[in-house]
A tleap script that builds the chain and sets N, CA, C and O, in Angstrom:
source leaprc.protein.ff14SB
mol = sequence {
  NMET THR SER LEU GLU ASN GLY GLY THR VAL
  SER ALA ASP ILE LYS LEU LYS GLU ASN ASP
  ILE LEU THR PHE GLY ALA ILE SER LEU LYS
  VAL ILE HIE THR PRO GLY HIE THR LYS GLY
  SER CYS CYS PHE ILE CYS GLU ASN GLU LYS
  VAL MET PHE SER GLY ASP THR LEU PHE THR
  GLY GLY ILE ASP ARG TYR ASP PHE TYR GLY
  GLY ASN TYR ASN ALA LEU MET GLU SER LEU
  GLN LYS LEU LYS SER LEU ASN GLU ASN TYR
  THR ILE TYR PRO GLY HIE GLY ASP ASN THR
  THR LEU ASN ASP GLU LYS MET ARG ASN PRO
  TYR LEU CLYS
}
set mol.1.N position { 28.627 27.618 -19.437 }
set mol.1.CA position { 28.880 27.247 -18.072 }
set mol.1.C position { 28.997 28.521 -17.238 }
set mol.1.O position { 29.649 29.476 -17.659 }
set mol.2.N position { 28.376 28.543 -16.069 }
set mol.2.CA position { 28.368 29.703 -15.187 }
set mol.2.C position { 29.047 29.350 -13.875 }
set mol.2.O position { 28.814 28.276 -13.320 }
set mol.3.N position { 29.887 30.248 -13.378 }
set mol.3.CA position { 30.553 30.038 -12.084 }
set mol.3.C position { 29.658 30.509 -10.962 }
set mol.3.O position { 28.952 31.509 -11.093 }
set mol.4.N position { 29.690 29.789 -9.860 }
set mol.4.CA position { 28.969 30.162 -8.659 }
set mol.4.C position { 29.930 30.816 -7.685 }
set mol.4.O position { 31.146 30.689 -7.831 }
set mol.5.N position { 29.398 31.513 -6.697 }
set mol.5.CA position { 30.230 32.207 -5.728 }
set mol.5.C position { 31.173 31.266 -4.992 }
set mol.5.O position { 32.288 31.664 -4.654 }
set mol.6.N position { 30.757 30.028 -4.734 }
set mol.6.CA position { 31.588 29.091 -3.988 }
set mol.6.C position { 32.586 28.353 -4.872 }
set mol.6.O position { 33.257 27.434 -4.402 }
set mol.7.N position { 32.695 28.732 -6.123 }
set mol.7.CA position { 33.667 28.122 -7.019 }
set mol.7.C position { 33.122 27.007 -7.877 }
set mol.7.O position { 33.816 26.541 -8.781 }
set mol.8.N position { 31.894 26.555 -7.629 }
set mol.8.CA position { 31.287 25.517 -8.446 }
set mol.8.C position { 30.821 26.075 -9.781 }
set mol.8.O position { 30.839 27.286 -9.997 }
set mol.9.N position { 30.407 25.196 -10.663 }
set mol.9.CA position { 29.889 25.631 -11.959 }
set mol.9.C position { 28.554 24.961 -12.247 }
set mol.9.O position { 28.237 23.904 -11.701 }
set mol.10.N position { 27.798 25.587 -13.098 }
set mol.10.CA position { 26.491 25.084 -13.512 }
set mol.10.C position { 26.439 25.133 -15.028 }
set mol.10.O position { 26.845 26.126 -15.633 }
set mol.11.N position { 25.947 24.080 -15.640 }
set mol.11.CA position { 25.764 24.043 -17.085 }
set mol.11.C position { 24.284 23.855 -17.380 }
set mol.11.O position { 23.584 23.140 -16.664 }
set mol.12.N position { 23.821 24.495 -18.426 }
set mol.12.CA position { 22.420 24.364 -18.832 }
set mol.12.C position { 22.196 23.026 -19.524 }
set mol.12.O position { 23.018 22.593 -20.332 }
set mol.13.N position { 21.084 22.375 -19.205 }
set mol.13.CA position { 20.693 21.154 -19.917 }
set mol.13.C position { 20.243 21.493 -21.335 }
set mol.13.O position { 20.580 20.797 -22.292 }
set mol.14.N position { 19.477 22.573 -21.450 }
set mol.14.CA position { 19.056 23.085 -22.755 }
set mol.14.C position { 19.130 24.606 -22.693 }
set mol.14.O position { 19.040 25.196 -21.616 }
set mol.15.N position { 19.292 25.226 -23.840 }
set mol.15.CA position { 19.289 26.685 -23.918 }
set mol.15.C position { 18.015 27.111 -24.637 }
set mol.15.O position { 17.792 26.763 -25.797 }
set mol.16.N position { 17.192 27.864 -23.931 }
set mol.16.CA position { 15.928 28.318 -24.497 }
set mol.16.C position { 16.159 29.515 -25.396 }
set mol.16.O position { 17.031 30.346 -25.143 }
set mol.17.N position { 15.360 29.589 -26.455 }
set mol.17.CA position { 15.423 30.709 -27.382 }
set mol.17.C position { 14.040 31.343 -27.501 }
set mol.17.O position { 13.025 30.714 -27.204 }
set mol.18.N position { 14.020 32.591 -27.936 }
set mol.18.CA position { 12.780 33.314 -28.193 }
set mol.18.C position { 11.850 32.454 -29.041 }
set mol.18.O position { 12.266 31.891 -30.054 }
set mol.19.N position { 10.596 32.355 -28.625 }
set mol.19.CA position { 9.527 31.634 -29.323 }
set mol.19.C position { 9.631 30.110 -29.258 }
set mol.19.O position { 8.827 29.423 -29.887 }
set mol.20.N position { 10.595 29.563 -28.517 }
set mol.20.CA position { 10.588 28.118 -28.287 }
set mol.20.C position { 9.285 27.752 -27.603 }
set mol.20.O position { 8.708 28.571 -26.889 }
set mol.21.N position { 8.823 26.550 -27.810 }
set mol.21.CA position { 7.618 26.040 -27.163 }
set mol.21.C position { 8.025 24.860 -26.274 }
set mol.21.O position { 8.624 23.892 -26.742 }
set mol.22.N position { 7.691 24.962 -24.997 }
set mol.22.CA position { 7.919 23.878 -24.043 }
set mol.22.C position { 6.579 23.197 -23.805 }
set mol.22.O position { 5.589 23.867 -23.509 }
set mol.23.N position { 6.536 21.886 -23.931 }
set mol.23.CA position { 5.286 21.155 -23.776 }
set mol.23.C position { 5.391 20.218 -22.589 }
set mol.23.O position { 6.341 19.446 -22.465 }
set mol.24.N position { 4.389 20.302 -21.716 }
set mol.24.CA position { 4.266 19.452 -20.536 }
set mol.24.C position { 2.884 18.812 -20.591 }
set mol.24.O position { 1.912 19.404 -20.122 }
set mol.25.N position { 2.782 17.620 -21.153 }
set mol.25.CA position { 1.477 17.000 -21.329 }
set mol.25.C position { 0.639 17.852 -22.264 }
set mol.25.O position { 1.018 18.076 -23.413 }
set mol.26.N position { -0.509 18.330 -21.772 }
set mol.26.CA position { -1.416 19.145 -22.589 }
set mol.26.C position { -1.107 20.640 -22.494 }
set mol.26.O position { -1.797 21.448 -23.116 }
set mol.27.N position { -0.096 21.016 -21.736 }
set mol.27.CA position { 0.228 22.432 -21.535 }
set mol.27.C position { 1.438 22.802 -22.371 }
set mol.27.O position { 2.459 22.116 -22.343 }
set mol.28.N position { 1.315 23.894 -23.118 }
set mol.28.CA position { 2.426 24.423 -23.902 }
set mol.28.C position { 2.737 25.831 -23.434 }
set mol.28.O position { 1.834 26.640 -23.217 }
set mol.29.N position { 4.021 26.117 -23.280 }
set mol.29.CA position { 4.479 27.441 -22.866 }
set mol.29.C position { 5.414 28.000 -23.927 }
set mol.29.O position { 6.354 27.335 -24.362 }
set mol.30.N position { 5.141 29.225 -24.332 }
set mol.30.CA position { 5.985 29.919 -25.301 }
set mol.30.C position { 7.018 30.738 -24.537 }
set mol.30.O position { 6.688 31.411 -23.561 }
set mol.31.N position { 8.268 30.678 -24.986 }
set mol.31.CA position { 9.367 31.393 -24.350 }
set mol.31.C position { 9.465 32.809 -24.916 }
set mol.31.O position { 9.521 33.005 -26.130 }
set mol.32.N position { 9.485 33.787 -24.019 }
set mol.32.CA position { 9.738 35.179 -24.387 }
set mol.32.C position { 11.034 35.578 -23.681 }
set mol.32.O position { 11.069 35.664 -22.453 }
set mol.33.N position { 12.087 35.819 -24.443 }
set mol.33.CA position { 13.377 36.188 -23.856 }
set mol.33.C position { 13.289 37.621 -23.345 }
set mol.33.O position { 13.045 38.547 -24.119 }
set mol.34.N position { 13.490 37.802 -22.041 }
set mol.34.CA position { 13.356 39.121 -21.415 }
set mol.34.C position { 14.568 39.401 -20.526 }
set mol.34.O position { 14.433 39.457 -19.304 }
set mol.35.N position { 15.754 39.577 -21.124 }
set mol.35.CA position { 16.939 39.851 -20.319 }
set mol.35.C position { 16.829 41.190 -19.592 }
set mol.35.O position { 16.048 42.065 -19.968 }
set mol.36.N position { 17.624 41.317 -18.556 }
set mol.36.CA position { 17.661 42.567 -17.794 }
set mol.36.C position { 17.855 42.277 -16.322 }
set mol.36.O position { 18.814 42.755 -15.717 }
set mol.37.N position { 16.955 41.497 -15.734 }
set mol.37.CA position { 17.156 41.064 -14.352 }
set mol.37.C position { 18.423 40.211 -14.319 }
set mol.37.O position { 19.283 40.391 -13.457 }
set mol.38.N position { 18.524 39.290 -15.258 }
set mol.38.CA position { 19.732 38.530 -15.548 }
set mol.38.C position { 19.818 38.377 -17.063 }
set mol.38.O position { 18.866 38.698 -17.774 }
set mol.39.N position { 20.941 37.897 -17.555 }
set mol.39.CA position { 21.106 37.725 -19.004 }
set mol.39.C position { 20.092 36.764 -19.594 }
set mol.39.O position { 19.595 36.990 -20.698 }
set mol.40.N position { 19.782 35.704 -18.881 }
set mol.40.CA position { 18.912 34.672 -19.430 }
set mol.40.C position { 17.467 34.739 -19.000 }
set mol.40.O position { 16.728 33.771 -19.183 }
set mol.41.N position { 17.040 35.857 -18.430 }
set mol.41.CA position { 15.650 35.959 -17.955 }
set mol.41.C position { 14.666 35.693 -19.087 }
set mol.41.O position { 14.866 36.122 -20.223 }
set mol.42.N position { 13.606 34.983 -18.751 }
set mol.42.CA position { 12.545 34.667 -19.711 }
set mol.42.C position { 11.191 34.779 -19.027 }
set mol.42.O position { 11.073 34.617 -17.812 }
set mol.43.N position { 10.181 35.057 -19.827 }
set mol.43.CA position { 8.791 34.935 -19.416 }
set mol.43.C position { 8.220 33.768 -20.216 }
set mol.43.O position { 8.713 33.436 -21.294 }
set mol.44.N position { 7.194 33.164 -19.679 }
set mol.44.CA position { 6.568 32.017 -20.325 }
set mol.44.C position { 5.081 32.282 -20.466 }
set mol.44.O position { 4.410 32.633 -19.496 }
set mol.45.N position { 4.565 32.113 -21.684 }
set mol.45.CA position { 3.158 32.380 -21.974 }
set mol.45.C position { 2.440 31.087 -22.326 }
set mol.45.O position { 2.895 30.313 -23.168 }
set mol.46.N position { 1.314 30.870 -21.667 }
set mol.46.CA position { 0.412 29.775 -22.006 }
set mol.46.C position { -0.773 30.407 -22.739 }
set mol.46.O position { -1.670 30.977 -22.118 }
set mol.47.N position { -0.760 30.296 -24.066 }
set mol.47.CA position { -1.797 30.941 -24.886 }
set mol.47.C position { -3.182 30.391 -24.589 }
set mol.47.O position { -4.145 31.157 -24.541 }
set mol.48.N position { -3.308 29.085 -24.388 }
set mol.48.CA position { -4.625 28.483 -24.153 }
set mol.48.C position { -5.305 29.048 -22.915 }
set mol.48.O position { -6.524 29.215 -22.893 }
set mol.49.N position { -4.530 29.337 -21.900 }
set mol.49.CA position { -5.076 29.837 -20.631 }
set mol.49.C position { -4.966 31.355 -20.506 }
set mol.49.O position { -5.482 31.927 -19.545 }
set mol.50.N position { -4.311 32.013 -21.449 }
set mol.50.CA position { -4.070 33.468 -21.415 }
set mol.50.C position { -3.346 33.855 -20.119 }
set mol.50.O position { -3.756 34.762 -19.394 }
set mol.51.N position { -2.247 33.123 -19.859 }
set mol.51.CA position { -1.472 33.285 -18.643 }
set mol.51.C position { -0.017 33.545 -19.010 }
set mol.51.O position { 0.506 32.968 -19.963 }
set mol.52.N position { 0.634 34.425 -18.242 }
set mol.52.CA position { 2.068 34.665 -18.375 }
set mol.52.C position { 2.735 34.457 -17.021 }
set mol.52.O position { 2.257 34.942 -15.995 }
set mol.53.N position { 3.836 33.737 -17.037 }
set mol.53.CA position { 4.691 33.615 -15.862 }
set mol.53.C position { 5.866 34.551 -16.105 }
set mol.53.O position { 6.724 34.279 -16.945 }
set mol.54.N position { 5.901 35.659 -15.365 }
set mol.54.CA position { 6.876 36.710 -15.660 }
set mol.54.C position { 8.161 36.614 -14.847 }
set mol.54.O position { 9.077 37.412 -15.047 }
set mol.55.N position { 8.243 35.659 -13.942 }
set mol.55.CA position { 9.468 35.530 -13.152 }
set mol.55.C position { 9.812 36.828 -12.454 }
set mol.55.O position { 8.957 37.433 -11.808 }
set mol.56.N position { 11.062 37.263 -12.579 }
set mol.56.CA position { 11.512 38.501 -11.941 }
set mol.56.C position { 11.605 39.661 -12.925 }
set mol.56.O position { 12.207 40.690 -12.617 }
set mol.57.N position { 11.012 39.501 -14.110 }
set mol.57.CA position { 11.010 40.589 -15.091 }
set mol.57.C position { 9.966 41.643 -14.737 }
set mol.57.O position { 10.252 42.839 -14.799 }
set mol.58.N position { 8.768 41.216 -14.369 }
set mol.58.CA position { 7.654 42.135 -14.134 }
set mol.58.C position { 6.887 41.709 -12.896 }
set mol.58.O position { 6.479 40.554 -12.769 }
set mol.59.N position { 6.697 42.647 -11.993 }
set mol.59.CA position { 5.913 42.434 -10.777 }
set mol.59.C position { 4.662 43.302 -10.836 }
set mol.59.O position { 4.535 44.161 -11.709 }
set mol.60.N position { 3.755 43.078 -9.919 }
set mol.60.CA position { 2.598 43.956 -9.773 }
set mol.60.C position { 3.099 45.329 -9.351 }
set mol.60.O position { 3.600 45.497 -8.239 }
set mol.61.N position { 2.968 46.301 -10.228 }
set mol.61.CA position { 3.373 47.673 -9.931 }
set mol.61.C position { 4.855 47.946 -9.986 }
set mol.61.O position { 5.278 49.040 -9.613 }
set mol.62.N position { 5.667 47.002 -10.434 }
set mol.62.CA position { 7.105 47.242 -10.447 }
set mol.62.C position { 7.884 46.182 -11.198 }
set mol.62.O position { 7.340 45.404 -11.981 }
set mol.63.N position { 9.188 46.183 -10.928 }
set mol.63.CA position { 10.114 45.235 -11.527 }
set mol.63.C position { 11.081 44.775 -10.436 }
set mol.63.O position { 11.095 45.322 -9.333 }
set mol.64.N position { 11.878 43.773 -10.756 }
set mol.64.CA position { 12.891 43.327 -9.805 }
set mol.64.C position { 14.220 44.021 -10.101 }
set mol.64.O position { 14.324 44.827 -11.025 }
set mol.65.N position { 15.204 43.699 -9.320 }
set mol.65.CA position { 16.513 44.327 -9.410 }
set mol.65.C position { 17.218 43.983 -10.714 }
set mol.65.O position { 16.918 42.974 -11.351 }
set mol.66.N position { 18.154 44.832 -11.097 }
set mol.66.CA position { 18.968 44.612 -12.291 }
set mol.66.C position { 20.443 44.847 -11.974 }
set mol.66.O position { 21.266 44.971 -12.881 }
set mol.67.N position { 20.775 44.908 -10.677 }
set mol.67.CA position { 22.157 45.173 -10.271 }
set mol.67.C position { 22.926 43.907 -9.915 }
set mol.67.O position { 24.048 43.987 -9.416 }
set mol.68.N position { 22.338 42.739 -10.164 }
set mol.68.CA position { 23.050 41.482 -9.963 }
set mol.68.C position { 23.985 41.233 -11.142 }
set mol.68.O position { 23.924 41.926 -12.157 }
set mol.69.N position { 24.856 40.224 -10.991 }
set mol.69.CA position { 25.724 39.822 -12.099 }
set mol.69.C position { 24.847 39.495 -13.318 }
set mol.69.O position { 23.904 38.711 -13.217 }
set mol.70.N position { 25.158 40.086 -14.436 }
set mol.70.CA position { 24.399 39.839 -15.657 }
set mol.70.C position { 23.165 40.702 -15.813 }
set mol.70.O position { 22.514 40.661 -16.857 }
set mol.71.N position { 22.824 41.492 -14.788 }
set mol.71.CA position { 21.686 42.396 -14.889 }
set mol.71.C position { 22.046 43.618 -15.718 }
set mol.71.O position { 23.211 44.003 -15.808 }
set mol.72.N position { 21.029 44.224 -16.323 }
set mol.72.CA position { 21.286 45.376 -17.178 }
set mol.72.C position { 19.999 46.193 -17.297 }
set mol.72.O position { 18.998 45.710 -17.826 }
set mol.73.N position { 20.029 47.418 -16.809 }
set mol.73.CA position { 18.844 48.283 -16.808 }
set mol.73.C position { 18.292 48.485 -18.219 }
set mol.73.O position { 17.090 48.337 -18.439 }
set mol.74.N position { 19.157 48.821 -19.174 }
set mol.74.CA position { 18.677 49.098 -20.537 }
set mol.74.C position { 18.054 47.857 -21.173 }
set mol.74.O position { 17.032 47.956 -21.853 }
set mol.75.N position { 18.655 46.709 -20.960 }
set mol.75.CA position { 18.082 45.460 -21.492 }
set mol.75.C position { 16.725 45.186 -20.853 }
set mol.75.O position { 15.798 44.737 -21.528 }
set mol.76.N position { 16.607 45.457 -19.546 }
set mol.76.CA position { 15.329 45.242 -18.868 }
set mol.76.C position { 14.255 46.171 -19.423 }
set mol.76.O position { 13.117 45.746 -19.626 }
set mol.77.N position { 14.603 47.441 -19.673 }
set mol.77.CA position { 13.623 48.372 -20.234 }
set mol.77.C position { 13.168 47.917 -21.620 }
set mol.77.O position { 11.991 48.049 -21.955 }
set mol.78.N position { 14.089 47.381 -22.431 }
set mol.78.CA position { 13.716 46.844 -23.746 }
set mol.78.C position { 12.800 45.629 -23.595 }
set mol.78.O position { 11.843 45.466 -24.353 }
set mol.79.N position { 13.097 44.789 -22.625 }
set mol.79.CA position { 12.251 43.612 -22.381 }
set mol.79.C position { 10.851 44.023 -21.965 }
set mol.79.O position { 9.871 43.416 -22.396 }
set mol.80.N position { 10.749 45.045 -21.133 }
set mol.80.CA position { 9.437 45.527 -20.688 }
set mol.80.C position { 8.648 46.117 -21.850 }
set mol.80.O position { 7.427 45.972 -21.903 }
set mol.81.N position { 9.331 46.781 -22.780 }
set mol.81.CA position { 8.642 47.298 -23.959 }
set mol.81.C position { 8.113 46.150 -24.818 }
set mol.81.O position { 7.054 46.266 -25.435 }
set mol.82.N position { 8.855 45.043 -24.855 }
set mol.82.CA position { 8.395 43.855 -25.584 }
set mol.82.C position { 7.097 43.337 -24.960 }
set mol.82.O position { 6.147 43.006 -25.670 }
set mol.83.N position { 7.068 43.269 -23.625 }
set mol.83.CA position { 5.849 42.810 -22.947 }
set mol.83.C position { 4.709 43.800 -23.152 }
set mol.83.O position { 3.562 43.400 -23.348 }
set mol.84.N position { 5.022 45.079 -23.106 }
set mol.84.CA position { 3.999 46.108 -23.307 }
set mol.84.C position { 3.364 46.002 -24.699 }
set mol.84.O position { 2.193 46.340 -24.871 }
set mol.85.N position { 4.119 45.541 -25.675 }
set mol.85.CA position { 3.604 45.461 -27.052 }
set mol.85.C position { 2.668 44.274 -27.271 }
set mol.85.O position { 2.012 44.193 -28.310 }
set mol.86.N position { 2.595 43.360 -26.316 }
set mol.86.CA position { 1.683 42.218 -26.457 }
set mol.86.C position { 0.243 42.690 -26.410 }
set mol.86.O position { -0.091 43.580 -25.627 }
set mol.87.N position { -0.613 42.109 -27.235 }
set mol.87.CA position { -1.999 42.551 -27.338 }
set mol.87.C position { -2.960 41.845 -26.393 }
set mol.87.O position { -3.993 42.407 -26.031 }
set mol.88.N position { -2.637 40.628 -25.990 }
set mol.88.CA position { -3.527 39.876 -25.098 }
set mol.88.C position { -3.457 40.422 -23.677 }
set mol.88.O position { -2.423 40.939 -23.252 }
set mol.89.N position { -4.550 40.304 -22.954 }
set mol.89.CA position { -4.581 40.695 -21.542 }
set mol.89.C position { -4.319 39.459 -20.684 }
set mol.89.O position { -5.235 38.896 -20.084 }
set mol.90.N position { -3.060 39.052 -20.640 }
set mol.90.CA position { -2.690 37.862 -19.883 }
set mol.90.C position { -2.828 38.099 -18.385 }
set mol.90.O position { -2.578 39.201 -17.896 }
set mol.91.N position { -3.226 37.065 -17.665 }
set mol.91.CA position { -3.078 37.062 -16.215 }
set mol.91.C position { -1.612 36.777 -15.962 }
set mol.91.O position { -1.061 35.813 -16.493 }
set mol.92.N position { -0.979 37.613 -15.152 }
set mol.92.CA position { 0.459 37.507 -14.906 }
set mol.92.C position { 0.701 36.947 -13.514 }
set mol.92.O position { 0.158 37.425 -12.518 }
set mol.93.N position { 1.531 35.922 -13.484 }
set mol.93.CA position { 1.991 35.347 -12.228 }
set mol.93.C position { 3.478 35.651 -12.114 }
set mol.93.O position { 4.299 34.990 -12.750 }
set mol.94.N position { 3.831 36.654 -11.302 }
set mol.94.CA position { 5.245 37.038 -11.173 }
set mol.94.C position { 6.006 36.100 -10.242 }
set mol.94.O position { 5.415 35.255 -9.570 }
set mol.95.N position { 7.320 36.264 -10.215 }
set mol.95.CA position { 8.163 35.460 -9.346 }
set mol.95.C position { 7.967 35.765 -7.874 }
set mol.95.O position { 8.288 34.936 -7.022 }
set mol.96.N position { 7.446 36.943 -7.564 }
set mol.96.CA position { 7.177 37.363 -6.185 }
set mol.96.C position { 5.904 38.193 -6.170 }
set mol.96.O position { 5.603 38.888 -7.141 }
set mol.97.N position { 5.165 38.127 -5.090 }
set mol.97.CA position { 4.012 38.994 -4.911 }
set mol.97.C position { 2.747 38.495 -5.577 }
set mol.97.O position { 2.652 37.351 -6.022 }
set mol.98.N position { 1.771 39.405 -5.630 }
set mol.98.CA position { 0.434 39.082 -6.123 }
set mol.98.C position { 0.391 38.991 -7.642 }
set mol.98.O position { 1.199 39.603 -8.341 }
set mol.99.N position { -0.577 38.210 -8.140 }
set mol.99.CA position { -0.793 38.167 -9.581 }
set mol.99.C position { -1.463 39.459 -10.026 }
set mol.99.O position { -1.976 40.218 -9.204 }
set mol.100.N position { -1.454 39.702 -11.321 }
set mol.100.CA position { -1.986 40.917 -11.912 }
set mol.100.C position { -2.409 40.583 -13.338 }
set mol.100.O position { -2.442 39.411 -13.714 }
set mol.101.N position { -2.728 41.580 -14.119 }
set mol.101.CA position { -2.993 41.381 -15.546 }
set mol.101.C position { -2.114 42.332 -16.343 }
set mol.101.O position { -1.668 43.360 -15.832 }
set mol.102.N position { -1.875 41.985 -17.578 }
set mol.102.CA position { -1.041 42.834 -18.422 }
set mol.102.C position { -1.699 44.193 -18.633 }
set mol.102.O position { -1.016 45.217 -18.608 }
set mol.103.N position { -3.013 44.220 -18.841 }
set mol.103.CA position { -3.680 45.514 -19.029 }
set mol.103.C position { -3.571 46.394 -17.788 }
set mol.103.O position { -3.358 47.600 -17.910 }
set mol.104.N position { -3.713 45.813 -16.591 }
set mol.104.CA position { -3.544 46.595 -15.359 }
set mol.104.C position { -2.138 47.168 -15.271 }
set mol.104.O position { -1.957 48.326 -14.896 }
set mol.105.N position { -1.144 46.360 -15.616 }
set mol.105.CA position { 0.235 46.841 -15.538 }
set mol.105.C position { 0.520 47.916 -16.570 }
set mol.105.O position { 1.294 48.836 -16.305 }
set mol.106.N position { -0.088 47.818 -17.735 }
set mol.106.CA position { 0.088 48.860 -18.755 }
set mol.106.C position { -0.479 50.193 -18.267 }
set mol.106.O position { 0.015 51.257 -18.642 }
set mol.107.N position { -1.521 50.132 -17.429 }
set mol.107.CA position { -2.144 51.371 -16.934 }
set mol.107.C position { -1.434 51.944 -15.719 }
set mol.107.O position { -1.375 53.165 -15.577 }
set mol.108.N position { -0.882 51.094 -14.818 }
set mol.108.CA position { -0.397 51.638 -13.557 }
set mol.108.C position { 1.080 51.407 -13.261 }
set mol.108.O position { 1.642 52.082 -12.400 }
set mol.109.N position { 1.712 50.482 -13.945 }
set mol.109.CA position { 3.122 50.200 -13.667 }
set mol.109.C position { 3.981 51.258 -14.344 }
set mol.109.O position { 3.942 51.373 -15.569 }
set mol.110.N position { 4.756 52.037 -13.591 }
set mol.110.CA position { 5.545 53.112 -14.195 }
set mol.110.C position { 6.577 52.610 -15.202 }
set mol.110.O position { 7.032 53.386 -16.042 }
set mol.111.N position { 6.952 51.355 -15.143 }
set mol.111.CA position { 7.932 50.818 -16.073 }
set mol.111.C position { 7.332 50.368 -17.399 }
set mol.111.O position { 8.064 50.034 -18.330 }
set mol.112.N position { 6.007 50.357 -17.491 }
set mol.112.CA position { 5.345 50.009 -18.746 }
set mol.112.C position { 4.659 51.197 -19.393 }
set mol.112.O position { 3.904 51.026 -20.350 }
set mol.113.N position { 4.904 52.379 -18.899 }
set mol.113.CA position { 4.271 53.579 -19.455 }
set mol.113.C position { 5.002 54.058 -20.695 }
set mol.113.O position { 4.609 55.057 -21.296 }
savepdb mol mol.pdb
quit
């Protein structure tokens, strides 16, 4: 259970784990746990389409903040190394900004060098 600024609380319906598979009809998404922006940050990979939804973990040419509650710079750097180690050239749809590819980010994003 997590407290909100206004005093309310939020509980998770389910807790996702590394390599869990979420299925929506014919679409399956693999969970990649990528803490750093927040404790529970995740990326989601659709292997059939070679697509990654990176949320606020990885942006085109950068990353999002890690100074929020539960954020952690070192955890984020470890998460980025996990993404860097992936071999597929996924099309990445970040939480903000333009889409990119994993290979492009490996070449130009200073956080994946």
